[in-house]
N, C-alpha and C positions, 0 to 999 in steps of 0.2 A: 177364393183368393188363390188357392193352389192351382185351380184350372187356368186362371189368368196367367200365372207364372209359367205354366207349361206351354201355353199358346205363344207367349212372347219369346220364351226360350227356344222353342222349335223354329220360330221365324228367324231368330238370330242364327240358328244352325244352318238354315237354308241359305241365308245371305252370305255368311262367312265361309261356309263349306267345311266347318269343323263342329265337333260336339260342343254344345253349350248347355249342358243339362243343369241349369240353375234350379235349386230347390228352395232357396230363400230369397228375400228381397235384396239382401246384401250381395249374394252371389250374382243375381241378375244385374245389379249396378256395376259390378266388376266386369261382367261380360259386355255391357253397354259401353263402358269406358274404353275397353280394349278395341271395340269396333270403331268408336269415334277416333281413336288414335290412328287406326288404319286409314280411315276415309276422310279425316278432317283436312280441309285445304290449308289450315293454319299450322299443321304439324311442322315445327321448325326444321327438324332434321331432314324430312322428306322434301320440304320446299327448297332447302339449300341444295340437296343432291339433284333434284329434278330441274331446278332453274337453269335455263340455257344461257351460257355466257355470250358476250358480244362476239367472241371469236370461237369457232368450232374447236373442240378438243383435238389434240394432235393424233391420238390413237385411232379414233373412229369419227373423223370429220364428216363423213358422208352418212352416218347412221341416222335413219329417219326417226321421227318422234315416237312412233309406236314401239320401236325396239327399246328405246330408253325407258318407256313406261313398263314394258314387260320385264325388263331386267330388274327394275325396282320391285315388281311384284314377286319375282323369283327370290329376292333377298328376304321378303316377308315370309316366304315359305308357307303361305296360307292359300290353298286352292280356292278360287272364287273371290279372293280379296280384291278390293277396288282402290286404286290410287287416284286421288283427285288433287291436282296442284293448281293453284291460281297465283297470279302475281299482282301485287298491289301497285299503285302509282309510285309508291316510295321505292320500288325496285328499279325504276327507270331513271336515266339521266334527264333532268328537267330542262337543261339547256346546254348547247355546245356551240363552238365556234369553228367554222370551216374556211379553208382557203378556197378562193374562187379565182377564175381566170382573169388576168389583167385585160382591161378594155383598151382598145386602140382609141386615141383621142385626136381631135382636129380643132385647132385654135383654142385649146384649153391648156392651162399650165399643169393641171392635175386632173385625174379622172376619178371614178368611183373607187371605194375602198377595195382592198385585196382580200379582206376577210369579211365573213357574214355570220352574224349570230342567228341561231335558230332555236326556238323553244320547242318542247315536245308538242304543245298544243298547236303551234303554227305549222309544224311539220305534218301532223295528222290532217289539219285542215287543207293544206296545199295538196296533199295526197288525195284527199276526198274530192277536191275540185277537179284535179287533173284526171283521176280515174273515172269520175262521173262523165266528164266531157268525152273521154275515150269511149266509154260504153255507149253513151248516147249517139255518138257518130257511127259506131259499128251497127247499132240498131237502125239508124237512118239508112245505112248502106243496105241492110237486109230488107227494109220496107221498100226501098227504091227498086231493088231487084225483083221484088214481088209485085211491082207496079202499083203499089199503094201510094207511094210518093211519086209525083210526076214533075216534069219540067226541070229547070236548073236546080242543081244541088251541089254545093261545094263543101267538102268535108274538111275537118280541122285536126284530125288525129295525127299526132306527131308534133304538133305545134303547141301543145297544151301549156308548156312552161311559160310561153309568152303571155297568154291571157291571165294565168294564175299569178305570175310575177308582177305584171303591171297593176292588177287589181289590188295586190297586197301593198303596193307602194303609194297609191292615191287614196283619196277619201270618196265615200259614196256621193258627195256633193260635187266632186270634180266631174268633168264631162269627157265623153268618149264617142268617137265616130270611126267607123271602119268601112271596109269594102264588102264584097258579097260573101266572103268566107267568114260568116258572122255568128255561127251557132255558139262557139265557145264564149265569145264576149257577151252574148245575150244571157248565157247562164251566169257568168261571173258578175253581171250587172243586176242579178237578183231574180231573173225569170225562172220559174220551175221547169223541170225537164218535160213534164206532161204538156205544158203550154207550148214549148218549143216543138215537140213532136207533133202536137195537134195542129200547129201552124204549117208544118211540113206536109201534113196530110190534108190541109185545107178544111179544117173543122172549125165549128163555131167557138170552141173553147180555146182556140189558138191565141197566142199573144197579140196578134193583129186581126183577131176575129176570123181567121181563115182566109183573109184576102191579101196577105202580104207574101206568104210563101217563104222559101229559103233565104232570099236576099233582102227581105224587108221586115225586120223584127225590131221592135223598139221597147224602151223602158225609160223610167225617169233618169234623166241625164245621160241617156244612151240614144243616139240618133241613127242607129242602123249601121249596117246593112244598106249599101248603095250599089245598084247594079251597073252604073256607068263607070268605066275604068278611070280612076283618078279623080272623079267628081267630088269625092268627099274631102279632098284637100282644101279647096277654097271654102267649103262649108265649115270645116274645122277651124280655119283661120277666122271666119266670121264669128264662130262661137267664142273663140278666144278674145276677139274684139269686144264682144258683149261682156265677158268677164272683166276685162280691163275697164270698160265704161262704167260698170256697176261697182267696181272696186271691192269685189267680194273675196279676193285672194284665192280664187279658184283657177285651175288650169284646164286646158282641153288637150286630150290625147288624140291625135289624128293619125290613123294607121293607113298604110297602103302597102302594096306588094312591090317586089322588084320589077314586075311587068309594068306597073303604073309609074315607075320611077323616071321614065323617059317622057312622060306627059308634060306638055307645055304649061298646063294650068297649075301643075305642082310648083314649077319655078316662079310663076306669077305669085303664088301664095307665099313662097319663101321670101320674095322681094318685099311684099306688103307687110308680112309679119316682122321682118327685120327692120323695116323703116319705122314701124309703129311700136316696136318692142313688145309684141303680143305674147302673152303667156301660153304659148302653144308648143307642145312636144310632138314633133313630126317623127313618126316611127315607121321605118321600112322593114316589113317582115320579109326578109330575103330567104325564101325557101328553095333557092337555086334554079327554079324553072318558072318562067312566065308562060302559062299554058304548057306548050310542049317545047319551048325554046329555052336553052340554057342561058344563064346570065352572060356567059362569055360570048355567045353569038348575038346577043341583043344589045349589049352596052359596051361602048368604047372604054368606059371607066366603071369598074365594078366596085369601087370603094364608095358605096352609097352614103356612108356617113359623112363623106366630104362633099356631097353634091350641093349642100347649101352654100358652099364657097365661103361667103362672109358670115355664115351662121356656124357656131361651134357644133361639133359632132362627136359621137362616140360609137364604137362598134363593139357589140356585146355577144356573148355566147347565149344564143336564144334557146338552147336545149337545157340550160341550168336555171331552175326557177329562182335560186338565190342570187345568181348573177343578174338576172333580169330585174329582180326586186331592187337590188342595191343600185343598179344603173338608173332605174326609173325614179327612185328616191332622189338620186343626184340630179337628174334632169328636172324633176318637179321643184326642188329647192332652187335650182338655177332660174327657173321661170318665175317663181313666187318672189324672188329677190329683186325683180325688176330688170333683169339682164336681157330679157327678150327671149326669142324662141331657141330651140335646140333640136338637132337632128340625131335620132338614134337608128342604128341598123342592127336588127336582131338576126343573127345567123341561125336559121332553123331549117326544118325539113318536113315536108308533108309525105305521109305514107301512101295515101290514095293518089289517084290522078288529079289533074286540075279540077275536073268536075266528074260527075258520074258517067258521062259519055266518053271519058278518057280512061283507058285501061292503065295508063301510067307506066307502061313498060316498053313503049315503042321508041322512046328517046332516052331511056335509062335502063339499066339492067336490073334484074331481080336481085342479083348479088349486091348491087349498090344499096338497094333499099334494105336488104337484110343486114348489111354491115352497119348501117346507121342504127337500125333497131337494136343490134347486139351491143354496140359500143356507146351510143349516145342517147338512148331512150330517156326522156325526161322523167318519166314515172319510175323507172327502174333505178335511175341515178339517185333520186331522193330516197327511195325505199332502202337502197343499199347503204346510204349514208346513215340513216336512222338506225338500221339494224346493227351496223358495225360500231356504232357509238352507244348502243344499249338504250336508245330513245324510244323503242317500241319492240314488240315481239312479232314474229312471223304469224302467230295465231291471230293477233290483233288486226294485221293487214288482211288476213283471210276473212275475218268477220266483216270488215269494212267492204271487201269485195262482194261478199254475199249480199249485204244490205244494198249496195249500189246496184247490183244486177237485179235485185227484186224491185227497187225503185224504178229502174228503166223499163222492166217488163210491165209493171203496172201502168207506167206512162204510155207505153206502146198500146196496151189494151184500151186506155182512154182515147188515144189518138185514132184508133181504128173503129171505135164504137160511138164516139161523140157525133152528133148530127152535123151535116154541112149547113152553112148559113143559107137561109131562104133568099129567094130572088129579091124580095122587097127590101132587104137590107143591103143590097149591092152598092148603093150610093151613100150609105151612111158614113158619117165621120169625114166628110170632105172638108168641112170647116169646123173650127172649134167654137163651142158656146154660141151657136147661131140658131135662130128659129128654123123650123123645118123649111126646106127649099124644094121646089120642083126641079127635077133634073131630067133632061132629055134621055130617053131610053134608046133602044136599038134602032128605032126609026122615028121620024119627026112626029108621029101621031101617038107614040107611047111615052108616058112620063112616069118617073119614079120619084120618090121623096127622099131627101137627104136629111137625116136626123142626127144631130151631134150630141 
């Protein structure tokens, strides 16, 4: 028994850095209790002192976390002592209300609300979605430059608040169709990162079996990804017609860019949607440049939310996920109430060029891009709001960032190691639920089978 006491006492001595020569069981328990008081996450005095407030202290606002920990250790005056501090969910503000930018309106008596409520869980989820899309697109950029991804590739970084905010305002059963900058919406519609990256690399495990590529990804109630400029607008109106015909109280979100806003087929879709009062939300993602042409050089009228003329419209800050969410809720309620279509303009910005073949700095300056990054980045805006209102901790965001980076890295490993689809599967899935068909191959004497 005495040998056991000596062994445990010596171990405490090495851990705490002081003499702990316990000779009896009671003395050992005292030593153990003192050690627990030093290291316990639940020690109230330490937790209170160590807890970071929502605003930095006035004396040492720039002091990094390690300095705060070491100063706490100095107060303990025990060499080798360890301070462990954790924050429970009860420490955080569960919900907060934020002021959001007023939307410009067209043919509407009132627009979306000027305040938005955000719960802690919602904020963390929006952050996870936007940061995942950001990391996924940066990884796609890297794989493209390594020539692992080939062909057309249009990245979405900078515009993440649009996809996250829209998805937060509609239901999974609502419908969405967009243009070729589709990676973000593919993710928010439920497709895992690894299937998106595998599709970009043309692998069998991709969301479209490796045969769609960057512009042609699909999911339930998500219709792509369309490579023809503006062609998704009449398709979206058709989906909205189906919703109206079936009477299911669903809406169709039809997205297009400022470059497609001058397409004739868009105005034809506006006209039909207004005539039939279709539940269609037409959304123009105005990222300021159509390919390499600024909106001022391409459009006589840059008020895209007014382009529907007889259709009501709203112009929204597309860099604020809460503003996008509230505006989309407003638009969806408008459509579900039987009032017909509505046009939304999301003022946003893309950090990359139009596509990977566009460096993105021949028609705009690097300083312009950096200014938007520093003042209007959607991820930073949400993060700062939550930190300043004690809705999360900086450490929590760091942990999420690490987990997201790991997820994207593992997805990239899958996307580069998964096999390419074999030639015999080239013509599969041409039709839905059909018996196998013979399809002409590369010349009249070769045939392939189409299996659905």
